[in-house]
C-alpha positions as CSV (number, residue, x, y, z in Angstrom):
1,M,-5.1,-32.4,-8.2
2,L,-1.4,-33.5,-8.2
3,A,-1.3,-35.2,-4.6
4,R,-3.5,-37.8,-6.1
5,G,-1.5,-39.1,-8.7
6,R,1.3,-39.2,-6.5
7,T,1.8,-42.7,-6.7
8,R,1.9,-42.7,-10.1
9,L,4.0,-39.8,-10.8
10,I,6.7,-40.8,-8.4
11,P,7.6,-44.1,-9.6
12,A,7.1,-42.8,-13.2
13,A,9.9,-40.5,-12.7
14,V,12.0,-42.9,-10.7
15,L,11.9,-44.9,-14.2
16,A,13.0,-41.7,-16.0
17,M,15.9,-41.6,-14.0
18,A,16.9,-45.4,-14.5
19,I,16.3,-45.2,-18.3
20,A,18.9,-42.4,-18.0
21,G,20.8,-43.5,-15.5
22,A,24.1,-43.8,-17.6
23,Q,24.5,-40.0,-17.2
24,F,24.9,-40.2,-13.5
25,A,27.5,-42.9,-13.6
26,P,30.7,-41.6,-12.1
27,G,33.9,-41.6,-13.9
28,K,32.3,-41.4,-17.3
29,K,33.1,-38.9,-19.6
30,Q,30.6,-36.6,-20.8
31,E,30.0,-36.4,-24.6
32,K,32.3,-34.0,-26.7
33,L,30.3,-30.7,-27.4
34,P,31.6,-29.4,-31.0
35,G,33.8,-26.3,-30.7
36,L,34.2,-24.1,-27.4
37,M,31.4,-23.0,-25.5
38,D,29.1,-19.9,-26.9
39,E,28.4,-17.3,-24.8
40,H,24.9,-18.8,-24.1
41,K,26.8,-21.9,-22.4
42,R,29.5,-20.0,-20.8
43,A,27.0,-18.2,-19.0
44,V,25.2,-21.0,-18.1
45,H,28.5,-23.3,-16.8
46,A,29.5,-20.0,-14.8
47,L,26.2,-19.8,-12.9
48,N,26.3,-23.8,-12.4
49,R,29.8,-23.4,-10.7
50,L,30.5,-20.0,-9.0
51,T,26.9,-19.8,-7.7
52,F,24.2,-22.3,-6.3
53,G,22.7,-22.4,-9.4
54,P,20.9,-19.9,-12.0
55,R,17.7,-18.1,-11.2
56,P,15.0,-17.5,-13.6
57,G,16.3,-14.8,-16.3
58,E,19.8,-15.0,-14.7
59,V,21.5,-16.8,-17.4
60,E,20.7,-13.9,-20.2
61,R,21.6,-11.2,-17.8
62,V,24.9,-12.5,-17.2
63,R,25.6,-13.0,-20.9
64,Q,24.4,-9.7,-21.9
65,M,26.6,-8.3,-19.1
66,G,29.4,-10.5,-20.1
67,V,30.7,-13.3,-18.4
68,D,34.1,-12.5,-17.5
69,H,33.0,-9.2,-16.0
70,W,30.5,-10.8,-14.1
71,I,33.1,-13.1,-13.1
72,E,35.3,-10.4,-11.8
73,Q,32.3,-8.7,-9.9
74,Q,32.0,-11.8,-7.7
75,L,35.6,-11.9,-6.8
76,N,35.1,-8.5,-5.4
77,P,31.8,-8.9,-3.3
78,E,32.2,-6.1,-1.0
79,K,31.2,-4.0,-3.9
80,I,28.0,-5.9,-4.4
81,D,24.9,-4.5,-2.9
82,D,23.3,-7.6,-0.3
83,S,21.1,-5.6,1.4
84,A,18.0,-7.7,0.4
85,L,19.9,-10.2,2.2
86,E,20.7,-9.1,5.1
87,A,17.0,-7.8,5.8
88,R,16.0,-11.6,5.6
89,L,18.3,-12.2,8.0
90,S,17.7,-9.8,10.5
91,P,15.3,-11.8,12.5
92,F,18.0,-14.1,13.3
93,R,19.2,-12.4,16.3
94,S,21.8,-14.9,17.6
95,L,23.3,-14.6,14.5
96,R,25.1,-11.3,15.9
97,M,25.6,-12.2,19.2
98,N,28.9,-13.2,20.7
99,T,29.2,-16.5,22.4
100,R,28.9,-14.8,26.0
101,E,25.6,-13.2,24.5
102,L,24.5,-16.6,23.2
103,V,25.0,-18.4,26.7
104,E,23.1,-15.8,28.6
105,N,20.4,-15.9,26.5
106,F,20.0,-19.4,25.2
107,P,21.7,-21.3,28.1
108,P,23.0,-25.1,27.8
109,N,22.7,-27.5,30.1
110,Q,25.9,-27.0,31.5
111,V,25.0,-23.6,32.7
112,I,21.7,-24.6,33.9
113,R,23.2,-27.1,36.0
114,Q,25.4,-24.4,37.5
115,V,22.2,-22.2,38.3
116,A,20.6,-25.2,40.1
117,N,23.5,-26.0,42.1
118,G,24.0,-22.5,43.2
119,K,27.1,-22.1,41.0
120,A,25.7,-19.5,38.5
121,I,22.9,-16.9,39.0
122,A,19.7,-16.5,36.6
123,P,19.8,-13.4,34.7
124,S,17.2,-10.7,36.4
125,D,16.0,-9.9,32.8
126,P,12.2,-11.5,33.1
127,I,12.1,-12.7,29.4
128,K,15.6,-14.0,29.7
129,R,15.0,-15.6,33.2
130,A,11.7,-17.5,31.9
131,V,13.8,-19.4,29.8
132,Y,15.9,-20.5,32.5
133,E,13.3,-21.3,34.9
134,A,11.9,-23.7,31.7
135,Q,15.1,-25.5,31.4
136,L,15.6,-25.5,35.4
137,Q,12.2,-27.5,35.6
138,R,13.6,-30.0,33.1
139,Y,16.5,-30.5,34.9
140,E,14.9,-31.2,38.0
141,D,12.3,-33.6,36.1
142,R,15.1,-35.1,34.2
143,K,16.9,-35.5,37.9
144,Q,13.9,-36.8,39.4
145,S,13.4,-39.8,37.1
146,K,16.8,-40.8,37.3
147,E,15.8,-41.2,40.9
148,D,13.1,-42.9,40.7
149,A,14.7,-45.2,38.3
150,G,16.9,-46.3,41.1
151,K,14.4,-47.1,43.7
152,P,13.6,-50.7,44.4
153,T,10.8,-52.1,42.1
154,P,7.4,-53.4,43.9
155,D,7.2,-56.9,44.6
156,D,5.8,-59.7,41.9
157,E,2.6,-59.8,43.6
158,R,1.8,-56.1,43.4
159,K,3.2,-56.1,40.2
160,S,0.5,-58.5,38.8
161,S,-2.4,-56.4,40.3
162,A,-1.7,-52.5,40.2
163,P,-0.1,-51.8,36.6
164,S,-3.2,-51.9,34.7
165,N,-4.7,-48.9,37.1
166,E,-1.4,-47.1,37.2
167,M,-1.2,-47.2,33.2
168,A,-4.7,-46.1,32.8
169,G,-4.1,-43.2,35.1
170,D,-1.1,-42.2,33.5
171,S,-2.5,-42.3,30.1
172,M,-5.4,-40.2,31.5
173,S,-2.7,-37.5,33.1
174,S,-1.5,-37.4,29.7
175,A,-4.5,-37.0,27.4
176,D,-5.7,-34.6,30.3
177,E,-2.6,-32.4,29.9
178,R,-2.9,-32.7,26.2
179,R,-6.6,-31.5,26.2
180,S,-5.5,-28.6,28.8
181,A,-2.9,-27.5,26.5
182,S,-5.0,-27.8,23.4
183,Q,-7.4,-25.2,25.1
184,K,-4.9,-22.8,26.3
185,F,-3.7,-22.8,22.5
186,R,-7.0,-21.8,21.5
187,E,-7.4,-19.1,24.5
188,L,-3.7,-17.6,23.6
189,L,-4.6,-17.0,19.6
190,D,-7.3,-14.7,20.6
191,L,-5.1,-12.4,22.3
192,P,-2.7,-9.8,20.7
193,P,0.8,-11.2,20.4
194,D,2.5,-9.0,23.1
195,Q,-0.2,-10.4,25.5
196,R,0.4,-14.4,24.1
197,L,3.9,-14.2,25.2
198,K,2.9,-12.4,28.4
199,Q,0.3,-15.0,29.5
200,I,2.8,-18.0,28.4
201,L,5.6,-16.1,30.7
202,Q,2.9,-16.2,33.7
203,M,2.4,-19.8,33.6
204,R,4.3,-22.0,35.7
205,P,7.2,-24.1,34.3
206,E,5.2,-27.4,33.8
207,E,2.4,-25.5,32.0
208,Q,4.5,-24.0,29.7
209,R,6.4,-27.4,29.1
210,S,2.9,-29.1,28.0
211,L,2.2,-26.3,25.8
212,T,5.5,-26.3,24.2
213,M,5.4,-29.9,23.9
214,A,1.8,-30.0,22.2
215,L,3.2,-27.2,19.7
216,R,3.6,-28.7,16.0
217,A,4.9,-27.1,13.3
218,E,1.9,-25.5,12.1
219,R,0.4,-24.6,15.7
220,A,3.7,-23.1,16.4
221,D,3.9,-20.6,13.6
222,R,0.4,-19.5,14.2
223,L,1.1,-18.7,18.1
224,L,4.7,-16.9,16.8
225,E,2.7,-14.9,14.0
226,G,2.8,-11.2,14.9
227,M,5.8,-11.3,17.7
228,S,8.9,-9.6,17.5
229,P,11.9,-11.9,16.6
230,Q,12.9,-11.8,20.4
231,Q,9.6,-12.9,21.3
232,K,9.7,-15.7,18.8
233,E,13.3,-16.7,20.0
234,T,12.1,-16.7,23.8
235,L,8.9,-18.9,23.1
236,M,11.1,-21.0,21.0
237,A,13.8,-21.4,23.9
238,L,11.2,-22.3,26.3
239,R,11.3,-26.0,24.8
240,N,15.0,-26.0,23.8
241,P,17.6,-23.1,24.0
242,E,20.4,-24.9,22.2
243,R,18.0,-25.5,19.0
244,V,17.1,-22.1,18.5
245,V,21.1,-21.2,17.9
246,I,21.6,-24.5,15.6
247,G,18.3,-23.7,13.8
248,E,18.7,-19.8,13.0
249,L,22.5,-20.8,11.9
250,M,21.3,-23.5,9.4
251,Q,18.0,-21.4,8.0
252,A,20.5,-18.5,7.3
253,K,23.1,-20.4,5.4
254,L,20.3,-22.1,3.2
255,L,19.0,-18.2,3.1
256,R,22.5,-17.0,2.0
257,A,22.9,-19.5,-0.3
258,I,19.3,-18.9,-1.9
259,Y,19.4,-15.2,-2.0
260,S,22.7,-13.3,-1.6
261,E,24.0,-12.1,-4.7
262,R,27.7,-12.1,-3.4
263,Q,27.0,-16.0,-4.4
264,L,30.8,-17.0,-5.1
265,A,31.3,-15.7,-1.4
266,E,29.0,-17.9,-0.4
267,V,30.2,-20.7,-2.7
268,M,33.7,-20.4,-0.8
269,T,32.3,-20.1,2.5
270,D,30.4,-23.2,2.3
271,F,33.8,-24.5,0.5
272,W,36.1,-23.4,3.5
273,F,33.8,-24.4,6.3
274,N,33.9,-27.6,4.9
275,H,37.6,-27.8,4.2
276,F,37.9,-26.7,8.1
277,N,35.2,-28.7,9.2
278,V,33.8,-28.4,12.7
279,F,30.8,-30.6,14.3
280,I,28.2,-28.7,15.6
281,N,26.5,-31.3,17.7
282,K,29.6,-31.8,19.6
283,G,29.2,-30.1,23.3
284,A,30.4,-26.4,23.7
285,D,30.5,-26.5,19.8
286,R,26.4,-25.7,19.4
287,F,27.5,-22.3,20.5
288,L,30.9,-21.9,19.2
289,V,30.1,-22.3,15.4
290,T,27.9,-19.4,15.0
291,S,31.2,-17.2,15.4
292,Y,33.5,-20.0,13.7
293,E,31.6,-19.4,10.5
294,R,31.0,-15.5,10.9
295,D,34.3,-14.3,12.0
296,A,37.2,-16.9,11.6
297,I,35.6,-18.4,7.6
298,R,33.6,-15.8,6.0
299,P,36.3,-12.9,6.2
300,Y,38.8,-14.7,4.6
301,A,37.0,-16.9,2.3
302,L,38.6,-14.8,-0.8
303,G,41.6,-13.4,1.0
304,R,45.2,-15.2,1.8
305,F,45.1,-18.8,2.8
306,E,47.5,-17.8,5.7
307,N,44.9,-15.3,7.5
308,L,42.2,-18.5,7.4
309,L,44.5,-20.8,8.4
310,V,45.3,-18.6,11.4
311,A,41.6,-17.8,12.2
312,T,40.7,-21.3,12.3
313,A,43.5,-22.5,14.4
314,K,42.5,-19.7,16.8
315,S,38.6,-20.2,16.8
316,P,37.7,-21.6,19.8
317,A,35.1,-24.0,17.7
318,M,38.2,-25.4,16.2
319,L,40.0,-25.8,19.4
320,F,36.7,-27.5,21.2
321,Y,36.1,-29.8,18.2
322,L,39.6,-31.4,17.6
323,D,40.2,-31.3,22.0
324,N,43.3,-28.9,21.6
325,W,41.9,-26.9,24.1
326,M,42.5,-29.7,26.5
327,S,46.2,-30.2,25.4
328,V,48.6,-30.0,28.0
329,G,52.7,-30.3,27.6
330,P,53.8,-33.2,29.3
331,N,56.3,-30.9,30.9
332,S,54.7,-28.0,31.3
333,E,53.9,-26.6,34.8
334,A,50.1,-27.8,34.4
335,G,51.6,-31.2,33.4
336,L,54.0,-31.4,36.1
337,G,51.5,-30.5,38.7
338,I,53.1,-27.2,39.8
339,A,51.0,-24.8,41.5
340,P,50.2,-21.5,39.6
341,R,52.0,-18.5,40.6
342,R,50.1,-15.3,41.8
343,E,51.1,-12.0,40.3
344,K,53.0,-9.4,43.0
345,R,49.8,-7.1,43.1
346,G,47.6,-9.7,44.7
347,H,44.4,-9.0,43.0
348,D,45.2,-10.8,39.8
349,R,44.0,-14.4,39.6
350,P,46.1,-17.2,38.7
351,V,46.2,-18.5,35.2
352,Q,44.7,-21.8,35.6
353,A,44.9,-24.8,33.5
354,P,41.2,-26.2,32.2
355,T,40.2,-28.9,34.5
356,K,39.7,-32.6,33.5
357,A,35.5,-32.9,32.3
358,K,33.8,-36.4,33.2
359,G,33.8,-38.4,30.0
360,K,36.0,-36.3,27.9
361,V,39.4,-36.8,26.1
362,P,41.9,-37.2,29.3
363,M,44.2,-34.2,29.9
364,G,47.6,-34.7,28.3
365,L,49.3,-33.9,24.7
366,N,46.5,-34.3,22.5
367,E,47.4,-34.7,18.8
368,N,44.2,-34.4,17.3
369,Y,44.8,-30.9,15.7
370,G,48.1,-31.4,14.9
371,R,47.5,-34.0,12.7
372,E,44.3,-32.8,11.0
373,L,46.3,-29.9,10.7
374,M,48.7,-31.3,8.5
375,E,46.6,-34.0,6.9
376,L,43.4,-32.2,6.0
377,H,43.9,-28.4,6.4
378,T,47.4,-28.1,4.6
379,L,49.8,-30.3,3.3
380,S,47.4,-33.8,2.7
381,V,47.7,-37.2,3.5
382,N,50.5,-37.7,1.3
383,G,52.3,-34.6,2.2
384,G,55.5,-35.8,3.5
385,Y,55.4,-35.7,7.2
386,T,56.1,-38.3,10.0
387,Q,54.2,-39.2,12.9
388,K,56.9,-37.5,15.2
389,D,56.0,-34.4,13.0
390,V,52.9,-34.8,14.2
391,T,53.8,-35.1,18.3
392,E,56.1,-32.0,17.9
393,V,53.2,-29.7,16.4
394,A,51.1,-30.8,19.0
395,K,53.9,-29.7,21.4
396,V,54.0,-26.5,19.8
397,F,49.9,-25.8,20.1
398,T,50.1,-26.7,24.0
399,G,48.6,-24.0,25.5
400,W,46.3,-23.0,22.9
401,T,43.1,-22.6,24.6
402,I,39.5,-21.1,25.4
403,D,37.8,-19.7,28.3
404,P,34.9,-21.3,29.7
405,P,31.6,-20.4,27.1
406,K,29.8,-18.4,30.2
407,N,33.1,-16.2,30.2
408,G,32.8,-15.9,26.3
409,A,35.0,-18.8,25.3
410,E,37.6,-16.7,23.7
411,F,40.7,-17.9,22.6
412,R,43.5,-17.8,25.3
413,F,47.1,-18.5,25.7
414,N,48.2,-20.2,28.5
415,P,51.6,-20.8,29.4
416,R,51.5,-23.0,31.9
417,M,50.0,-25.6,29.6
418,H,52.7,-25.1,26.6
419,E,55.5,-27.2,26.5
420,P,58.7,-25.5,27.1
421,G,61.7,-26.2,24.9
422,D,62.6,-25.8,20.8
423,K,60.4,-28.3,18.7
424,F,61.3,-29.7,15.6
425,V,58.8,-29.9,12.8
426,L,59.2,-31.0,9.2
427,G,63.0,-30.6,9.4
428,H,62.6,-27.3,10.9
429,R,63.8,-26.1,14.4
430,I,61.1,-24.0,16.0
431,K,62.8,-22.0,18.6
432,E,60.8,-21.7,22.2
433,N,58.4,-18.4,21.8
434,G,55.1,-19.2,23.3
435,E,52.2,-18.4,21.3
436,K,54.4,-17.9,18.4
437,E,55.7,-21.0,17.7
438,G,52.1,-22.1,16.6
439,L,52.0,-19.1,14.2
440,E,55.4,-19.7,12.7
441,V,54.3,-23.4,12.1
442,L,51.3,-21.8,10.4
443,H,53.1,-19.7,8.4
444,R,55.5,-22.7,7.1
445,L,52.5,-24.8,6.2
446,A,50.7,-22.0,4.2
447,E,54.1,-21.0,2.4
448,S,54.6,-25.0,1.6
449,P,54.5,-26.1,-2.2
450,K,52.8,-29.0,-1.1
451,T,50.3,-27.3,0.7
452,A,49.7,-25.1,-2.6
453,H,49.2,-28.2,-4.7
454,F,46.7,-29.7,-2.2
455,I,44.5,-26.7,-2.0
456,S,44.6,-26.2,-5.8
457,Q,43.6,-29.6,-6.2
458,K,40.4,-29.2,-3.9
459,L,39.5,-26.1,-5.5
460,A,40.0,-27.4,-9.0
461,M,37.5,-30.5,-7.9
462,R,35.1,-28.3,-6.7
463,F,35.1,-26.0,-9.9
464,V,36.1,-28.3,-12.3
465,A,36.0,-31.9,-12.3
466,D,36.0,-34.8,-9.8
467,D,39.5,-35.7,-11.1
468,P,41.0,-32.4,-12.2
469,P,43.6,-32.2,-14.9
470,P,47.1,-32.1,-13.2
471,A,48.5,-29.3,-15.6
472,L,45.7,-27.2,-14.2
473,I,46.7,-28.0,-10.6
474,D,50.2,-27.2,-11.5
475,R,49.3,-23.8,-12.4
476,M,47.1,-23.0,-9.8
477,A,49.8,-24.0,-7.1
478,Q,52.2,-21.8,-9.2
479,T,49.9,-18.6,-8.6
480,F,49.1,-19.9,-5.2
481,V,52.9,-19.7,-4.3
482,K,53.7,-16.6,-6.1
483,K,51.1,-14.9,-4.8
484,H,51.3,-15.9,-1.2
485,G,48.2,-17.7,-0.6
486,D,46.0,-15.2,-2.3
487,I,43.1,-17.0,-2.9
488,G,41.4,-14.8,-5.4
489,E,44.3,-14.9,-7.7
490,V,44.2,-18.8,-7.6
491,L,40.5,-18.6,-8.4
492,R,41.6,-16.2,-11.6
493,T,44.1,-18.8,-12.6
494,M,41.2,-21.4,-12.8
495,F,38.5,-19.4,-14.0
496,R,40.7,-18.0,-17.1
497,S,41.9,-21.7,-18.0
498,P,41.0,-23.4,-20.9
499,E,40.2,-26.5,-18.4
500,F,37.5,-24.6,-16.8
501,W,35.7,-23.8,-19.8
502,S,36.2,-27.2,-22.0
503,P,33.4,-28.6,-23.5
504,E,34.2,-31.8,-21.6
505,A,33.8,-29.7,-18.2
506,Y,30.1,-28.5,-19.1
507,R,27.9,-30.3,-16.8
508,A,30.2,-32.9,-15.8
509,K,30.0,-32.7,-12.0
510,I,26.9,-34.2,-10.1
511,K,25.3,-31.6,-7.4
512,T,25.6,-32.3,-3.5
513,P,22.6,-32.5,-2.2
514,L,22.9,-28.9,-0.8
515,E,23.5,-27.8,-4.3
516,F,20.7,-29.3,-5.7
517,V,18.0,-28.2,-3.0
518,V,19.2,-24.9,-3.3
519,S,19.5,-25.2,-7.1
520,A,15.9,-26.3,-7.5
521,V,14.8,-23.4,-5.1
522,R,16.6,-20.9,-6.9
523,A,15.6,-22.1,-10.8
524,S,11.8,-22.4,-9.5
525,G,11.8,-18.9,-8.4
526,S,10.8,-20.4,-5.1
527,L,9.7,-17.9,-2.3
528,V,11.1,-19.0,1.2
529,D,9.5,-18.0,4.4
530,D,10.6,-20.9,6.2
531,A,13.8,-22.7,5.7
532,R,13.3,-25.4,8.2
533,P,11.6,-27.8,5.8
534,L,14.5,-27.5,3.2
535,I,17.2,-28.6,6.3
536,N,14.6,-31.3,7.0
537,N,14.8,-32.6,3.3
538,L,19.0,-32.2,3.6
539,N,18.8,-34.0,6.5
540,N,17.2,-36.8,4.7
541,M,19.2,-36.7,2.1
542,G,22.4,-37.2,4.3
543,M,23.8,-33.5,4.1
544,A,22.2,-31.5,6.9
545,P,24.4,-28.1,7.4
546,Y,27.3,-28.4,9.7
547,S,26.7,-31.7,11.0
548,M,29.3,-34.0,9.4
549,Q,31.1,-35.6,12.2
550,P,34.4,-36.3,10.9
551,P,36.9,-33.6,10.4
552,T,37.3,-34.7,6.7
553,G,33.8,-32.9,5.7
554,Y,31.2,-33.8,3.1
555,S,32.6,-35.4,-0.3
556,M,32.4,-33.0,-3.3
557,K,32.6,-36.1,-5.8
558,A,29.7,-37.9,-7.5
559,T,30.5,-41.4,-5.8
560,A,29.4,-40.2,-2.3
561,W,26.0,-38.9,-3.7
562,V,24.8,-41.1,-6.3
563,N,22.5,-44.2,-5.6
564,S,19.2,-45.3,-6.1
565,S,18.0,-44.1,-2.7
566,A,19.4,-40.6,-3.1
567,L,18.0,-39.9,-6.6
568,L,14.7,-40.9,-5.2
569,S,14.9,-38.4,-2.4
570,R,16.0,-35.6,-4.9
571,M,13.0,-36.6,-7.2
572,N,10.6,-36.8,-4.3
573,F,11.8,-33.1,-3.2
574,A,11.4,-31.8,-6.4
575,L,7.8,-33.0,-7.1
576,G,7.0,-31.7,-3.9
577,L,8.6,-28.6,-4.0
578,T,7.0,-27.7,-7.2
579,A,3.3,-28.7,-6.1
580,G,3.7,-26.7,-3.3
581,R,3.6,-29.4,-0.7
582,M,6.6,-27.8,1.0
583,R,5.3,-25.8,4.1
584,G,7.3,-22.4,4.1
585,V,8.0,-22.6,0.8
586,S,6.0,-21.2,-2.1
587,V,6.6,-21.3,-5.9
588,D,4.2,-20.3,-8.7
589,A,5.4,-22.7,-11.4
590,A,3.2,-21.4,-14.2
591,H,5.7,-18.3,-14.7
592,L,8.2,-20.6,-15.8
593,A,6.0,-21.6,-18.9
594,P,4.3,-18.4,-19.5
595,G,1.1,-18.8,-22.6
596,A,2.0,-22.5,-22.5
597,N,-1.5,-24.1,-23.0
598,D,-0.5,-27.6,-23.7
599,A,1.6,-30.1,-21.8
600,Q,4.2,-30.5,-24.9
601,S,4.7,-26.6,-25.0
602,A,4.7,-26.2,-21.4
603,L,7.7,-29.0,-21.4
604,A,9.7,-27.3,-24.2
605,A,9.2,-24.1,-22.0
606,L,10.5,-25.7,-18.9
607,E,13.3,-27.5,-20.5
608,M,14.6,-23.7,-21.6
609,S,13.7,-22.2,-18.3
610,L,15.2,-24.6,-15.7
611,L,17.6,-26.5,-18.0
612,G,18.8,-23.9,-20.5
613,G,17.7,-26.0,-23.4
614,D,20.5,-28.4,-22.5
615,V,18.1,-31.7,-22.4
616,S,18.9,-35.2,-23.8
617,K,16.8,-37.1,-26.5
618,Q,16.3,-39.6,-23.8
619,T,15.2,-37.5,-20.7
620,H,12.8,-35.6,-23.1
621,E,11.2,-38.6,-24.5
622,T,11.0,-40.1,-21.1
623,I,8.9,-37.1,-19.5
624,A,7.0,-36.5,-22.8
625,Q,5.7,-39.9,-22.3
626,Q,4.5,-38.8,-18.9
627,L,2.6,-36.1,-20.3
628,E,0.3,-38.7,-21.4
629,D,-0.9,-39.2,-17.5
630,P,-4.4,-37.2,-17.0
631,Q,-3.0,-35.7,-14.0
632,I,0.0,-34.0,-15.9
633,A,-2.3,-32.9,-19.1
634,Q,-4.9,-31.6,-16.4
635,R,-7.8,-33.4,-18.0
636,K,-10.0,-36.6,-17.5
637,L,-9.8,-39.5,-19.9
638,D,-12.6,-38.0,-22.0
639,D,-12.3,-34.5,-21.1
640,A,-10.8,-32.1,-23.8
641,P,-7.4,-30.6,-23.0
642,R,-7.1,-27.9,-20.1
643,A,-4.1,-25.9,-18.8
644,P,-1.1,-28.1,-18.2
645,N,-0.1,-29.4,-14.8
646,V,3.0,-27.1,-14.8
647,A,4.0,-27.7,-11.5
648,A,4.0,-31.6,-12.2
649,I,6.4,-31.2,-15.6
650,A,8.8,-28.7,-13.6
651,G,9.2,-31.4,-10.9
652,L,9.9,-34.1,-13.2
653,I,12.7,-31.6,-15.0
654,L,14.3,-30.4,-11.6
655,G,14.7,-35.0,-11.1
656,S,16.0,-35.1,-14.3
657,P,19.7,-36.2,-14.9
658,E,20.5,-32.9,-16.8
659,F,19.3,-30.7,-13.6
660,Q,21.5,-32.7,-11.5
661,R,24.4,-31.9,-13.2
662,K,26.4,-28.7,-13.0
């Protein structure tokens, strides 16, 4: 089996990368290809740049369809049937929930605290209530632990005589719990799925906790087998509700990238989320990012930039991430401490400003969003704005806030928080006009030629080269201005440019970890039943979805991802994928080299199916040397040759420099 040869294969593969390492060197120009790209290379290039990588047989399909026709089809994703993907996503109920529903079904710690303190009520539905009760038990346990930690410690004499027995007792108690949980697990497996969940919900919270804490991935899968999506979510939420929401969102991102027929739309959704980055592990954003990507990013990924800019500016996820939801104008009613006025009808509650949260950013004028809006979202760091502009923009957006998550976390303009008076932004007077001041600033920024240039540069960096040609950027920026930020038209200008199709652009960019993992899965024709192991690998490679903390987002440049440790991680992933060592992901590598009856013929077939024949002499010879390893040739030293280990050869090719380029 391949696993036994793993310690030999991986160093050999890393050696192959080291020998061919010059091909990864960032900034080095690619060898010029003779003439223009032929139709085969055009199809390969288009699939490498506009998608997350070609699937088996897709290069030929696109070539026969016509590359230009296929690109136009991708620019109109609403006309592409994606029902197969939607069927795969249907079990993830949280993707379709609004924030209020997410909080109700998967309560965060803040809500559990409120229930524990009598400020909120747990739902009456028995399934939802079980999740609350499990979290309330955890809350009380943590509270008790803190209280115990504050109690006086025993004197030195008691310390010297008692601990050994106490520790033994703790160990015995923990061991008893594990044995009890294992026994309960075996009993539950004998029950039908509905009865399993019913039995678990009838357990005491501490019993539920012991059971869920004892469930490793394989055990959890067996326990969940046959359950409905809601039942599965409920069982997982007993342990950690927030992780259910984040986990389903991350899995959906991988499944969309792997299986969507609307590949360009997925690439652009990923591009724009990275451009308007939000960190999912910041407080309420654990529940807000789902709607952020679904409602503020995805619908506008190929539309007008201004609509995208407004949607992200009003998104509760962005308002929370950059703290604008707490930004209060110094001269506003809230800033001056003026008590809120009640409406004459008497029944309407006064509009309150958000209260200062313990340990959070102090109330007052917050410039985070104003700065990132101009530096990262529109004009660029060299966009010509000053610190005075940042302050004025921050004043413009005071009052752009959100309702509490338990009330839906919707965008709300609070006039009591808004700084009164005119503002001056980039030489323009913004007349006092409440919420509309922000819309005016967003419009001016979206229409700015500097924004057109910056966005065009980033798009060209993503699709053409790490250092894109200035002439191409200028033409794209002209289209941006002329078409009022129509993203689809800007992309058309780029896709029809000679720079995009130049031989120097062919396989000239290094894939990010996300692009590498997804393209390997797509190229190998892997079947993904559980995307969580893929997410774990991305985390190890430094690119977990939605997890970049700074607002800059993940880098698109090779310099951020090319180093020996990263390349080793990629090779190990490739070998593990094709060898079938990844739980929840299955691959039949043999179908990539049909009819190959020896290692050399398998190598030739795999170089064509996985690389489109684009393999350097250096890479080919290095891998060919590895074929002498009996583990790959599938023979003992004195045996006659047998069918080659296609999985091992495919893993080596997926880890090669050529595959890691796009």
